[in-house]
C-alpha positions as CSV (number, residue, x, y, z in Angstrom):
1,M,-207.9,2.2,4.3
2,I,-207.5,-0.5,7.2
3,I,-204.9,0.5,9.5
4,T,-202.7,-2.2,11.0
5,K,-199.5,-2.6,12.9
6,Q,-197.4,-5.4,13.1
7,K,-197.5,-8.1,16.3
8,E,-193.9,-8.4,18.2
9,K,-192.0,-10.9,16.6
10,S,-191.4,-12.8,19.8
11,E,-195.0,-13.3,19.6
12,I,-195.1,-14.5,16.0
13,L,-192.6,-17.3,16.9
14,K,-195.1,-18.3,19.5
15,Y,-197.7,-18.7,16.9
16,V,-195.6,-20.9,14.5
17,E,-194.2,-23.1,17.3
18,G,-193.8,-26.5,16.1
19,E,-194.7,-25.9,12.5
20,D,-191.4,-26.2,10.3
21,K,-192.6,-24.8,6.8
22,I,-194.4,-21.9,6.3
23,F,-196.1,-19.9,3.6
24,I,-196.4,-16.1,3.7
25,F,-199.4,-14.0,2.6
26,G,-199.1,-10.2,2.2
27,C,-201.4,-7.4,1.1
28,G,-201.0,-5.1,-1.8
29,E,-203.1,-2.2,-0.5
30,C,-203.8,-1.3,3.0
31,A,-201.1,-3.2,4.7
32,T,-198.4,-2.1,2.0
33,V,-199.4,1.6,2.8
34,C,-199.1,1.0,6.6
35,K,-195.9,-1.0,6.1
36,T,-197.0,-4.0,7.6
37,G,-197.3,-6.5,5.0
38,G,-196.2,-5.2,1.6
39,E,-193.2,-6.3,-0.8
40,K,-190.5,-5.2,1.9
41,E,-192.1,-6.6,4.9
42,V,-192.7,-9.9,3.4
43,A,-189.4,-10.1,2.3
44,E,-188.4,-9.3,6.1
45,M,-190.6,-11.9,7.5
46,K,-189.3,-14.3,5.3
47,R,-185.7,-13.7,6.5
48,F,-186.9,-13.6,10.0
49,L,-188.4,-16.9,9.8
50,E,-185.8,-18.4,8.1
51,S,-183.2,-17.1,10.7
52,N,-185.3,-18.9,13.4
53,G,-185.1,-22.2,11.5
54,K,-188.3,-22.2,9.5
55,T,-188.5,-23.0,5.9
56,V,-190.6,-20.5,4.0
57,T,-192.1,-22.6,0.7
58,G,-193.3,-19.5,-0.7
59,F,-195.1,-16.4,-0.6
60,V,-197.4,-14.0,-2.5
61,I,-198.9,-10.6,-2.2
62,P,-202.3,-10.1,-3.7
63,D,-203.5,-6.6,-4.0
64,A,-206.4,-7.2,-1.7
65,P,-206.5,-10.5,0.4
66,C,-210.0,-9.4,1.6
67,I,-211.5,-10.4,-1.7
68,A,-212.3,-13.9,-2.1
69,S,-211.6,-14.0,-5.7
70,Q,-208.1,-12.7,-5.0
71,V,-207.4,-15.1,-2.5
72,R,-208.3,-18.1,-4.4
73,T,-206.4,-17.1,-7.2
74,A,-203.2,-16.5,-5.4
75,L,-203.9,-19.9,-3.7
76,G,-204.2,-21.5,-7.3
77,K,-201.0,-20.1,-8.4
78,N,-199.4,-21.4,-5.3
79,K,-200.9,-24.5,-5.0
80,Q,-197.8,-26.7,-4.2
81,A,-196.1,-24.3,-2.1
82,V,-199.1,-23.7,0.1
83,K,-199.9,-27.6,0.4
84,E,-196.2,-28.2,1.5
85,A,-196.7,-25.6,4.5
86,D,-197.7,-26.6,7.8
87,S,-199.4,-23.3,8.2
88,I,-199.8,-19.7,6.4
89,V,-198.6,-16.6,8.1
90,I,-200.8,-13.5,6.6
91,M,-199.6,-10.0,6.9
92,A,-203.0,-8.1,6.8
93,C,-205.9,-7.0,8.6
94,G,-208.3,-9.3,10.3
95,L,-210.4,-9.1,7.2
96,G,-207.8,-10.7,5.0
97,A,-206.9,-13.3,7.4
98,Q,-210.5,-14.5,7.7
99,S,-211.0,-14.4,3.9
100,L,-207.9,-16.5,3.4
101,K,-209.1,-19.0,6.1
102,E,-212.5,-19.5,4.4
103,N,-211.2,-19.7,0.9
104,L,-208.6,-22.4,1.6
105,R,-209.3,-25.6,0.0
106,E,-207.6,-27.8,2.7
107,P,-207.7,-26.8,6.3
108,K,-204.5,-25.1,7.4
109,P,-203.6,-23.1,10.3
110,V,-203.5,-19.1,9.5
111,H,-201.5,-17.1,11.6
112,L,-202.4,-13.3,11.6
113,V,-199.3,-11.3,12.5
114,C,-200.8,-8.0,12.3
115,D,-203.1,-6.3,15.1
116,T,-206.2,-4.5,13.3
117,L,-206.6,-1.1,14.8
118,F,-209.1,1.1,12.6
119,M,-210.3,2.2,9.6
120,G,-208.3,5.2,8.6
121,E,-207.6,8.2,6.4
122,V,-204.2,8.8,5.3
123,D,-203.0,12.6,5.3
124,K,-200.8,14.3,3.3
125,K,-197.8,13.6,5.5
126,G,-198.4,10.3,5.7
127,A,-200.3,9.9,9.2
128,F,-203.0,7.6,10.0
129,L,-206.2,9.2,11.1
130,E,-209.4,7.5,12.3
131,R,-212.3,9.8,10.8
132,C,-215.2,7.0,10.2
133,S,-216.6,4.4,12.9
134,A,-218.7,2.9,10.2
135,C,-222.0,3.5,12.3
136,G,-224.2,2.9,9.2
137,D,-226.2,6.1,9.8
138,C,-224.0,8.9,8.4
139,I,-224.6,12.6,9.4
140,L,-221.7,14.2,7.5
141,E,-224.4,16.3,5.7
142,L,-225.4,17.9,8.7
143,T,-222.1,18.3,10.3
144,G,-219.9,20.0,7.7
145,G,-218.1,16.7,6.6
146,I,-216.7,16.1,10.0
147,C,-217.9,13.0,11.8
148,P,-218.6,13.9,15.3
149,V,-219.3,10.2,16.4
150,T,-215.5,9.5,15.9
151,R,-214.0,12.5,16.2
152,C,-215.5,13.5,19.5
153,P,-214.0,11.1,22.1
154,K,-217.7,11.1,23.6
155,G,-219.2,10.5,20.2
156,M,-221.5,13.3,20.8
157,V,-224.2,14.1,17.9
158,N,-225.2,17.3,19.5
159,G,-222.4,19.5,20.9
160,P,-220.1,20.9,21.8
161,C,-220.2,19.6,25.8
162,G,-219.6,21.9,28.6
163,G,-215.9,20.6,28.9
164,V,-214.5,22.3,25.7
165,D,-212.0,24.6,26.7
166,K,-210.4,27.1,24.0
167,G,-211.3,25.1,21.3
168,K,-210.0,21.8,22.9
169,C,-211.4,18.8,24.0
170,E,-211.5,17.8,27.7
171,V,-210.8,14.3,27.4
172,D,-207.7,14.9,25.4
173,K,-206.3,18.5,25.4
174,T,-204.0,18.0,22.4
175,L,-207.4,17.4,20.2
176,D,-209.3,20.1,18.8
177,C,-212.9,19.7,19.6
178,A,-215.0,18.2,16.8
179,W,-218.0,20.4,17.6
180,V,-215.9,23.4,17.4
181,L,-214.5,22.4,14.0
182,I,-217.9,21.6,12.8
183,Y,-219.1,25.3,14.0
184,N,-216.5,26.7,12.1
185,E,-217.0,24.8,8.9
186,L,-220.7,25.4,8.7
187,K,-220.0,29.2,9.5
188,N,-217.7,29.3,6.6
189,R,-220.2,27.7,4.2
190,G,-223.0,29.7,5.6
191,K,-224.9,27.0,7.1
192,L,-224.9,27.5,10.8
193,H,-228.8,26.9,10.6
194,L,-228.0,23.2,10.5
195,L,-226.9,23.6,14.1
196,E,-230.4,24.4,14.9
197,A,-231.7,20.9,13.9
198,Y,-231.7,18.1,16.8
199,N,-229.7,15.2,15.9
200,P,-231.5,12.2,17.5
201,P,-229.4,9.3,19.3
202,K,-227.6,7.2,17.0
203,D,-229.7,4.0,15.9
204,H,-227.2,1.2,17.1
205,S,-229.6,-1.3,15.5
206,K,-227.6,-0.3,12.3
207,M,-224.5,-1.5,14.1
208,L,-225.5,-5.0,15.3
209,K,-222.7,-7.3,14.0
210,P,-222.0,-9.1,11.8
211,R,-223.2,-7.0,9.2
212,M,-223.5,-8.1,5.5
213,R,-224.6,-6.1,2.4
214,S,-225.2,-7.5,-0.8
215,L,-224.7,-6.0,-4.1
216,E,-227.9,-4.5,-5.3
217,K,-228.8,-5.3,-9.1
């Protein structure tokens, strides 16, 4: 899940300054869950733009605008409305915005009105939790399914550090120390021996950007 938040309305108005006709792209998955680009939010954006003198030529909410085939289908079904627009406002993550831009048949300004925050997990209370950094070198099998690279503010792959106090992190005392959580999890599984192994420094070459992976046949 890609976690986003919507930008301030005043900032959005600056983006579309001088553009009278706008087409709106939403997102039926991540941004819908985050309440930043679903059906309700797209309708609100339409009303907001119209209340500020803009004409909304149309809108669409593909399930996943980060998937090229869905973007192209959505554009095809709304060809005339998109053509009439001076620009497109997209309420999704940066992936969706770039996918839309790359799949437009005719060049047109694309305005991203959401900030992309992190890759997150949605807990049972509906909170968004950063749990993975997509480091390309996963050690969850060795750490009880708890990612120290992400959940430790220092990103320590061998821990805990000397600053842990009563199970809390010295960087943020509201946080449980990731390595205390790992210790307790491995203890419950009867796998404390995994802590005896030294985890080498992360291979940051696996995080060199931009990354790409093709589907293997």
